[in-house]
C-alpha positions as CSV (number, residue, x, y, z in Angstrom):
1,M,-152.2,212.8,-119.5
2,I,-154.3,216.5,-119.8
3,K,-154.1,219.1,-122.6
4,V,-153.7,222.5,-120.7
5,N,-153.6,225.8,-122.4
6,Y,-151.8,228.4,-121.2
7,Y,-151.9,231.6,-122.7
8,P,-150.1,234.5,-120.3
9,S,-151.0,237.8,-120.4
10,E,-149.0,240.3,-121.8
11,N,-148.5,242.3,-118.9
12,F,-147.3,238.9,-116.9
13,L,-145.1,238.5,-119.4
14,N,-143.4,241.7,-119.5
15,R,-143.1,241.5,-115.8
16,Y,-141.8,238.2,-115.4
17,E,-139.0,238.9,-118.1
18,Q,-137.9,242.4,-116.3
19,K,-137.7,240.5,-113.0
20,V,-136.2,236.7,-114.0
21,V,-134.0,238.1,-116.8
22,T,-133.0,241.4,-116.9
23,E,-133.0,242.2,-113.1
24,G,-131.9,238.1,-112.2
25,L,-130.5,236.3,-115.2
26,I,-128.5,239.1,-117.1
27,P,-126.4,239.9,-113.9
28,A,-126.2,236.5,-112.7
29,F,-124.5,235.2,-115.7
30,S,-122.0,238.4,-115.8
31,A,-121.1,237.2,-112.0
32,M,-120.9,233.4,-113.0
33,S,-118.6,234.2,-116.2
34,L,-115.9,236.1,-114.0
35,K,-115.2,232.2,-112.3
36,A,-114.5,230.9,-115.5
37,S,-111.5,230.7,-117.6
38,K,-110.9,232.9,-120.5
39,I,-111.9,230.1,-123.3
40,D,-114.9,229.4,-121.2
41,K,-116.1,232.8,-120.7
42,Q,-116.0,233.2,-124.3
43,R,-117.9,229.9,-124.9
44,I,-120.5,231.0,-122.2
45,S,-121.1,234.7,-123.6
46,A,-121.5,233.3,-127.4
47,L,-124.5,231.2,-126.3
48,F,-125.8,232.8,-123.5
49,T,-126.7,236.2,-125.1
50,D,-129.3,238.4,-123.4
51,Q,-131.3,237.4,-126.4
52,F,-131.0,234.0,-126.1
53,I,-131.7,233.9,-122.4
54,K,-134.9,236.0,-122.9
55,D,-135.7,233.3,-125.1
56,L,-134.8,230.5,-123.0
57,V,-137.6,232.0,-120.2
58,L,-140.3,232.8,-122.5
59,C,-140.1,230.0,-125.3
60,D,-143.4,228.0,-125.9
61,A,-143.1,224.5,-124.8
62,N,-142.8,222.9,-128.2
63,E,-139.0,224.6,-128.1
64,L,-137.8,223.1,-125.2
65,Y,-136.4,220.1,-126.7
66,E,-134.7,222.4,-129.1
67,K,-133.2,224.5,-126.1
68,I,-132.0,221.1,-124.3
69,F,-130.1,220.2,-127.7
70,I,-128.3,223.7,-128.3
71,I,-127.3,224.2,-124.7
72,Y,-126.2,220.1,-123.9
73,D,-124.6,220.5,-127.5
74,K,-122.4,223.0,-126.7
75,L,-121.4,223.0,-123.5
76,H,-120.7,219.4,-122.9
77,E,-119.4,219.7,-119.7
78,L,-122.5,221.1,-118.3
79,S,-124.6,217.7,-119.8
80,E,-122.0,215.5,-118.4
81,R,-122.4,217.1,-114.5
82,Y,-126.4,217.3,-114.6
83,C,-127.6,215.0,-117.1
84,L,-125.3,212.1,-118.0
85,E,-127.9,210.1,-119.4
86,Y,-128.2,212.8,-122.1
87,Y,-124.5,213.0,-122.6
88,L,-124.5,208.9,-122.7
89,K,-127.5,209.0,-125.6
90,D,-125.9,208.0,-128.2
91,I,-124.2,205.1,-127.0
92,D,-125.9,201.8,-127.8
93,L,-126.2,199.3,-125.0
94,D,-128.7,196.6,-124.6
95,P,-130.5,197.1,-121.3
96,S,-131.2,192.9,-121.2
97,V,-127.2,193.0,-120.5
98,T,-127.9,193.3,-116.8
99,S,-129.4,190.0,-116.9
100,M,-127.0,188.1,-119.1
101,P,-126.3,184.9,-117.5
102,I,-122.7,184.6,-117.7
103,R,-122.1,180.8,-116.5
104,K,-120.8,179.1,-120.2
105,K,-117.7,179.9,-121.8
106,T,-119.8,181.2,-124.8
107,E,-121.8,183.6,-122.6
108,K,-118.4,185.1,-121.0
109,E,-117.2,185.6,-124.4
110,I,-120.4,187.6,-125.4
111,I,-120.3,189.9,-122.6
112,K,-116.5,190.5,-123.2
113,A,-117.2,191.5,-126.9
114,I,-120.2,193.5,-125.8
115,N,-118.1,195.6,-123.5
116,K,-114.9,195.7,-126.0
117,K,-117.6,197.4,-128.6
118,V,-119.2,199.8,-125.8
119,L,-115.3,201.0,-124.7
120,I,-114.6,202.0,-128.5
121,K,-117.6,204.3,-128.4
122,L,-117.3,205.4,-124.6
123,R,-113.5,206.6,-125.8
124,L,-114.5,208.2,-128.9
125,L,-117.2,210.2,-127.2
126,S,-114.2,211.1,-124.4
127,N,-112.1,212.2,-126.8
128,E,-114.4,214.5,-129.0
129,R,-115.8,216.3,-125.7
130,Q,-113.0,216.7,-123.1
131,S,-114.7,214.5,-121.0
132,I,-114.2,214.9,-117.1
133,Y,-116.0,211.8,-115.5
134,L,-116.2,209.6,-118.8
135,P,-112.4,208.6,-118.5
136,L,-112.7,207.4,-115.2
137,I,-115.6,205.2,-116.2
138,I,-113.4,204.1,-119.2
139,R,-110.7,202.7,-116.7
140,K,-112.9,201.4,-114.4
141,M,-114.5,199.1,-117.5
142,E,-110.7,198.4,-118.9
143,S,-109.7,197.2,-115.5
144,A,-112.8,194.4,-115.5
145,V,-111.2,190.8,-116.3
146,L,-113.8,188.6,-114.9
147,A,-117.2,188.1,-117.0
148,S,-118.8,189.5,-113.5
149,D,-116.7,192.2,-112.9
150,I,-117.8,193.3,-116.5
151,K,-121.3,192.5,-116.3
152,A,-121.1,195.0,-112.9
153,Q,-119.5,197.9,-115.1
154,L,-122.1,197.1,-118.0
155,T,-125.2,197.4,-115.4
156,S,-123.2,200.5,-113.9
157,L,-123.1,202.2,-117.4
158,N,-126.7,200.8,-118.2
159,S,-128.1,202.7,-114.8
160,M,-126.4,206.2,-116.1
161,K,-127.7,205.8,-119.6
162,I,-131.5,205.7,-117.9
163,G,-131.0,208.3,-115.2
164,N,-130.5,206.2,-112.0
165,H,-127.0,207.3,-111.2
166,T,-126.0,210.4,-109.0
167,L,-123.0,212.1,-109.0
168,S,-121.1,211.7,-105.7
169,D,-119.7,215.0,-104.3
170,K,-116.0,213.8,-105.1
171,I,-116.7,213.8,-109.0
172,K,-118.7,217.1,-108.7
173,A,-115.7,218.9,-107.5
174,L,-113.4,217.7,-110.6
175,Y,-115.6,219.9,-112.4
176,P,-114.6,224.0,-112.9
177,D,-116.2,226.3,-110.7
178,W,-118.3,227.7,-113.2
179,V,-120.2,224.1,-114.0
180,N,-121.1,223.8,-110.3
181,E,-122.1,227.2,-109.7
182,F,-124.3,227.0,-113.0
183,V,-127.6,226.0,-110.9
184,K,-127.2,228.8,-108.7
185,V,-127.9,231.4,-111.7
186,F,-131.2,229.8,-112.2
187,N,-133.1,230.5,-108.5
188,Y,-136.5,229.1,-109.1
189,E,-137.1,229.5,-105.1
190,A,-136.7,233.1,-105.1
191,I,-139.2,233.4,-108.4
192,S,-141.4,230.9,-107.6
193,K,-142.2,233.0,-104.1
194,F,-142.4,236.2,-106.4
195,F,-144.8,234.7,-109.0
196,G,-146.2,231.0,-107.9
197,H,-149.8,232.1,-107.2
198,E,-149.9,234.4,-110.1
199,I,-148.9,231.6,-112.5
200,T,-151.2,228.7,-111.0
201,N,-153.9,231.2,-110.6
202,G,-153.3,232.1,-114.5
203,L,-153.5,228.4,-115.5
204,S,-156.9,227.9,-113.1
205,L,-156.3,224.0,-113.1
206,D,-158.2,222.4,-110.2
207,I,-157.2,218.9,-111.0
208,C,-154.2,217.6,-111.9
209,P,-153.2,217.3,-115.3
210,Y,-150.7,214.4,-115.1
211,C,-153.3,211.8,-113.2
212,N,-156.8,214.0,-113.8
213,N,-156.8,213.0,-110.3
214,E,-155.7,215.1,-107.6
215,D,-157.3,218.4,-106.0
216,I,-154.5,220.9,-107.3
217,E,-157.3,224.0,-107.0
218,T,-155.5,227.5,-106.0
219,I,-156.9,229.1,-102.9
220,N,-156.6,232.8,-102.3
221,D,-158.8,233.9,-99.6
222,K,-156.5,235.7,-97.2
223,G,-155.6,233.4,-94.1
224,A,-155.9,230.3,-96.7
225,E,-153.9,230.9,-99.1
226,T,-152.2,227.9,-101.5
227,R,-151.7,226.6,-104.4
228,P,-150.2,223.4,-106.2
229,D,-147.0,222.5,-106.3
230,L,-145.2,224.2,-109.8
231,D,-143.2,220.9,-111.2
232,H,-140.6,221.2,-113.6
233,F,-141.4,218.9,-116.4
234,F,-138.1,218.8,-117.4
235,P,-136.4,218.9,-114.1
236,K,-134.0,221.2,-112.7
237,S,-131.6,218.8,-111.3
238,K,-131.2,217.9,-114.9
239,F,-131.7,220.9,-117.2
240,P,-130.8,223.7,-114.3
241,F,-131.3,225.9,-117.5
242,L,-134.8,225.5,-117.6
243,A,-135.6,226.2,-113.8
244,L,-137.4,229.2,-114.8
245,T,-138.7,228.9,-118.3
246,L,-142.3,229.5,-117.7
247,S,-143.4,226.7,-120.4
248,N,-141.7,224.1,-118.4
249,L,-143.8,225.0,-115.0
250,I,-146.5,222.6,-114.3
251,P,-148.9,222.9,-111.7
252,A,-149.4,219.2,-110.4
253,G,-150.3,216.7,-107.7
254,G,-148.0,216.2,-105.0
255,R,-148.0,212.5,-105.7
256,C,-147.8,212.8,-109.5
257,N,-144.5,215.5,-108.9
258,Q,-142.8,214.2,-105.6
259,R,-143.8,210.2,-105.7
260,Y,-144.1,209.4,-109.5
261,K,-142.3,211.4,-111.5
262,R,-139.5,212.6,-109.3
263,D,-136.1,213.5,-111.0
264,A,-137.3,211.4,-114.3
265,S,-135.6,213.0,-117.3
266,M,-139.0,213.2,-119.5
267,L,-137.3,212.7,-122.9
268,G,-139.5,211.0,-124.9
269,Y,-142.9,211.9,-122.8
270,V,-145.5,214.3,-123.9
271,H,-145.8,217.5,-122.5
272,P,-149.1,218.6,-121.2
273,Y,-148.7,222.0,-122.5
274,I,-148.3,220.5,-125.9
275,S,-150.9,217.4,-126.5
276,G,-152.7,215.1,-124.0
277,I,-155.7,212.5,-124.2
278,T,-158.6,213.6,-126.4
279,Q,-161.3,211.6,-127.6
280,E,-159.8,208.2,-127.9
281,I,-161.4,205.5,-125.6
282,L,-159.0,205.4,-123.0
283,F,-160.4,203.3,-120.3
284,N,-162.1,199.6,-120.4
285,F,-164.7,198.3,-117.9
286,N,-164.9,194.9,-117.3
287,F,-166.5,192.3,-114.7
288,M,-164.9,189.3,-113.6
289,F,-166.9,186.3,-115.4
290,D,-170.0,185.1,-113.0
291,E,-169.0,187.7,-110.4
292,G,-172.3,189.8,-111.1
293,R,-171.8,193.5,-111.6
294,S,-170.4,194.8,-108.5
295,K,-167.5,197.1,-107.3
296,D,-165.5,193.7,-106.4
297,A,-165.6,192.4,-109.6
298,L,-164.9,195.4,-111.8
299,D,-161.6,196.1,-113.5
300,I,-160.9,199.3,-115.5
301,T,-158.3,199.3,-117.7
302,V,-156.4,201.6,-119.8
303,N,-155.5,200.9,-123.7
304,K,-152.9,201.2,-125.2
305,L,-152.3,204.2,-127.6
306,N,-149.1,203.3,-129.2
307,N,-147.5,206.5,-129.1
308,D,-145.5,208.4,-126.5
309,L,-148.6,208.9,-124.2
310,D,-148.3,205.2,-123.3
311,K,-145.2,206.4,-121.2
312,N,-147.4,209.0,-119.6
313,L,-149.9,206.4,-118.1
314,E,-147.4,204.4,-117.0
315,L,-145.1,206.8,-115.1
316,F,-148.4,208.2,-113.4
317,K,-149.7,205.1,-112.5
318,I,-153.2,205.8,-114.5
319,R,-154.5,202.3,-113.8
320,A,-154.0,201.8,-110.5
321,N,-155.1,205.2,-109.6
322,H,-158.5,205.1,-111.7
323,N,-159.5,201.7,-110.0
324,K,-159.7,203.0,-106.9
325,N,-163.0,202.3,-104.7
326,N,-164.4,205.9,-105.0
327,V,-164.2,205.3,-108.7
328,K,-165.8,201.7,-109.3
329,D,-168.2,203.2,-106.9
330,W,-169.2,206.2,-109.2
331,F,-168.9,203.3,-112.2
332,I,-171.6,201.1,-110.5
333,K,-173.9,204.2,-109.8
334,L,-173.6,204.9,-113.2
335,D,-174.7,201.6,-114.5
336,E,-177.4,201.5,-112.3
337,R,-178.7,205.0,-113.4
338,Y,-178.3,203.8,-116.7
339,Q,-180.2,200.2,-116.4
340,L,-182.8,202.1,-114.7
341,L,-183.1,204.4,-117.7
342,L,-183.2,201.8,-120.2
343,N,-186.2,200.3,-117.9
344,T,-188.6,203.7,-118.6
345,S,-189.8,204.1,-122.3
346,N,-187.7,204.1,-124.8
347,E,-188.4,207.4,-126.0
348,N,-187.4,209.0,-122.5
349,A,-184.3,207.1,-122.2
350,E,-183.3,208.7,-125.8
351,E,-184.8,212.3,-125.1
352,I,-182.1,212.0,-121.8
353,L,-179.3,211.1,-123.9
354,N,-179.9,213.7,-126.1
355,S,-179.7,216.2,-123.7
356,K,-176.5,217.3,-121.9
357,D,-178.6,219.0,-118.8
358,L,-180.8,215.7,-118.6
359,I,-177.4,213.7,-118.7
360,R,-176.0,215.7,-116.0
361,L,-178.9,215.4,-113.6
362,R,-179.6,212.3,-114.3
363,L,-176.7,210.2,-115.0
364,D,-174.2,212.4,-113.0
365,V,-171.9,213.4,-115.8
366,D,-171.0,216.4,-117.3
367,L,-170.3,216.8,-120.9
368,D,-169.3,220.6,-120.7
369,K,-166.9,220.1,-117.8
370,S,-163.4,219.9,-119.1
371,P,-161.1,217.5,-117.0
372,T,-158.8,220.4,-115.9
373,K,-161.6,221.2,-113.5
374,E,-163.7,217.7,-113.1
375,Q,-161.8,214.9,-111.4
376,Y,-161.8,211.6,-113.6
377,Q,-163.6,213.1,-116.4
378,K,-161.8,211.5,-119.4
379,L,-163.0,208.4,-117.3
380,K,-166.3,209.9,-116.8
381,I,-166.9,210.2,-120.7
382,D,-165.8,207.3,-121.5
383,A,-168.2,205.2,-119.0
384,L,-171.1,207.0,-120.9
385,N,-169.9,205.9,-123.9
386,F,-168.9,202.4,-122.8
387,L,-172.4,202.1,-121.8
388,T,-174.7,204.1,-124.3
389,G,-172.9,203.0,-127.2
390,R,-172.2,206.8,-128.1
391,S,-169.2,209.0,-128.9
392,Y,-169.9,211.9,-126.6
393,D,-167.0,213.9,-126.8
394,I,-164.5,215.4,-123.9
395,A,-164.8,219.1,-123.5
396,D,-161.6,221.3,-123.9
């Protein structure tokens, strides 16, 4: 939700490159390629050159999609093994098929026709990419005769397309050793212990950028050291080659990282190092009819922005997390302070509303605070604008 500016120092980048790329990944790729066939070794070496590995680790956030496309479109077995939803992205399947009625004869014929079209596309994809898992899926779909079985297979395929499918150990064992060992090349745990605190200190975030709610301040005092989770925007379970990429590491609250986001692929979502909420009105404040201006009567709603940020707002439960009691209490107090201000002379009210310092002292809104440092800052600015009819901007 919140745009984050991250500009690591040249000194840090040099040390990170030395540790991660020179001492870690380049030797690890050499060792992994020993487990590959001659042809696969040539394919791996052709893509993962020393320069490409360096670029992969140090690339900007706006280059992450490009890296995903290059790797998964050249080494298809990796995408089939780790991110089946990407592998199947070109297969058209209407999700409504999962709830399609199949009682009538015409309905049964429709779902059979859908299955036939999907099978044609799956066979083409499997032949083109020499799939390992896909032929097993195709055989199951081909063996389905009853409309109920066909619907079950299409429902299963839909789960794969939206990322809600986990390969069994039996299926994973079908892949070459180098494919299964690929995830071990990118040893995030070791690197996070070495650089984790330095990364979060460098970003200096006090509030989770996904929700602008949860406290994630890094503490460096001896004996009390703690830092927030470093979330992989594109999860390392589905994009293992981005596990050590700096622009893929986002300090985040445990709730957003571990409960809301989890292993969502994040394809099509907004990356906080690229963009975020700015000056557009996001929050509205509504009181239920005839209930008075009380906390229980207040409903805080979230506007549709009609862009990819809407997906972020839904994923991270922004409306629910901004309708909490402490937020509503704050708004009611702001409303009371503002109404009291209006009851003074108009000249005094104008003087206060034209001064950042007086707004901070009298209305408890600090216009100079960035949402990376202030909890619910976007909501606070929107609330102030809602009550005053003005257009105060959110600070960078």
